[in-house]
FIFI-664364 format. One line per 8 residues: number of its first residue (from 0); for each residue x, y, z of N, C-alpha, C. Coordinates in steps of 0.1 Angstrom, whole numbers. Layout:
# residues N
NUM) X:Y:Z:X:Y:Z:X:Y:Z  ...;
//
This chain:
# residues 86
0) -323:584:-338:-319:590:-351:-305:597:-350  -303:604:-339:-290:611:-337:-279:601:-335  -282:590:-328:-272:580:-325:-267:573:-338  -276:572:-348:-273:566:-361:-264:576:-368  -266:589:-367:-257:598:-374:-243:598:-368  -243:598:-355:-230:597:-348:-222:584:-352  -229:573:-352:-223:561:-356:-218:562:-371  -226:568:-379:-222:570:-393:-209:578:-394;
8) -208:589:-387:-196:597:-387:-184:590:-382  -186:582:-371:-175:574:-366:-170:564:-376  -180:557:-383:-176:548:-394:-168:555:-405  -173:567:-409:-166:574:-420:-152:578:-415  -151:582:-403:-137:586:-398:-128:574:-397  -133:563:-393:-124:551:-392:-120:547:-406  -130:547:-415:-126:544:-429:-116:553:-435  -118:566:-432:-108:576:-437:-94:574:-432;
16) -94:571:-419:-81:568:-413:-74:556:-419  -82:545:-421:-76:533:-427:-71:536:-441  -79:543:-449:-75:547:-463:-62:555:-462  -61:565:-453:-49:573:-453:-37:565:-448  -39:556:-439:-27:547:-435:-23:538:-446  -32:532:-453:-28:523:-464:-22:531:-475  -28:542:-478:-22:551:-489:-9:556:-485  -6:558:-472:6:564:-468:18:554:-472;
24) 16:541:-469:26:532:-472:28:531:-488  16:530:-494:17:530:-509:23:542:-515  20:554:-509:25:566:-514:41:567:-512  45:561:-501:60:561:-499:67:552:-510  61:541:-513:67:532:-523:67:539:-537  56:545:-540:54:551:-553:64:563:-554  64:571:-543:73:583:-543:87:579:-544  92:569:-537:106:564:-538:109:560:-552;
32) 100:552:-558:103:547:-571:103:558:-581  94:569:-579:95:580:-588:108:588:-587  112:590:-574:125:597:-572:136:590:-579  137:577:-577:147:569:-583:147:570:-598  135:569:-604:133:571:-618:138:584:-623  134:595:-616:138:608:-621:153:611:-618  159:604:-609:174:606:-607:181:599:-618  176:587:-622:182:580:-634:180:589:-647;
40) 168:595:-648:166:604:-660:175:616:-659  177:621:-647:186:633:-646:200:631:-651  205:619:-649:218:616:-654:219:615:-669  208:610:-675:208:609:-690:203:621:-697  194:628:-692:187:639:-699:190:652:-692  184:663:-697:186:676:-692:182:676:-677  191:680:-668:189:679:-654:178:690:-649  178:701:-656:168:712:-651:154:707:-653;
48) 151:701:-665:138:696:-668:133:686:-657  142:677:-655:139:666:-645:137:671:-631  145:681:-627:144:686:-614:131:695:-613  127:702:-623:114:709:-622:102:700:-621  103:689:-629:92:679:-628:92:673:-614  103:670:-608:104:664:-595:99:674:-585  102:687:-587:96:697:-578:81:698:-578  75:696:-590:61:696:-591:55:684:-584;
56) 61:673:-585:57:661:-578:57:663:-563  68:669:-558:69:672:-544:58:681:-539  56:692:-547:45:701:-543:32:694:-543  29:686:-553:16:679:-553:15:669:-541  26:663:-537:26:653:-526:23:661:-513  29:672:-511:27:680:-499:13:685:-498  7:690:-510:-6:695:-510:-16:683:-507  -13:671:-512:-22:660:-509:-22:657:-494;
64) -10:657:-488:-9:654:-474:-16:665:-465  -14:677:-469:-21:688:-462:-36:686:-463  -41:683:-475:-55:681:-477:-60:670:-469  -53:659:-468:-57:647:-460:-58:651:-445  -48:658:-440:-48:663:-426:-60:672:-423  -63:681:-433:-74:690:-431:-87:682:-430  -88:672:-439:-101:664:-439:-102:656:-425  -91:651:-420:-92:644:-407:-96:654:-396;
72) -90:666:-397:-92:676:-386:-107:681:-387  -112:683:-400:-126:687:-401:-135:676:-397  -132:664:-399:-141:653:-394:-141:652:-379  -130:655:-373:-130:656:-358:-138:667:-353  -138:679:-359:-146:690:-355:-161:686:-356  -164:680:-368:-178:676:-370:-183:666:-359  -174:657:-356:-178:647:-346:-180:653:-333  -171:663:-329:-173:670:-316:-186:678:-316;
80) -189:684:-327:-201:692:-328:-214:684:-327  -213:672:-333:-225:663:-332:-226:658:-318  -215:655:-311:-215:650:-298:-220:661:-288  -217:674:-291:-222:685:-282:-237:687:-284  -242:684:-296:-256:686:-299:-265:676:-292  -259:664:-289:-267:653:-283:-270:655:-269;
//
């Protein structure tokens, strides 16, 4: 029973890592296209508004990355706890 739980945690961790790696490449492309879009907007529209929106996007991106790293770290802690219990 415990071996199945450890295997399940390992599968969840590997899936999470794959998702984060694939999302990382996708996030870079989306982030670069958004930055380019807002730079073009900044030239044509009020620059303060565009820069504040860009700042919010940067903050949201960093919060997402921090949350992803915390999830990976938490899953490692859980895996080590499960391994210690066995």
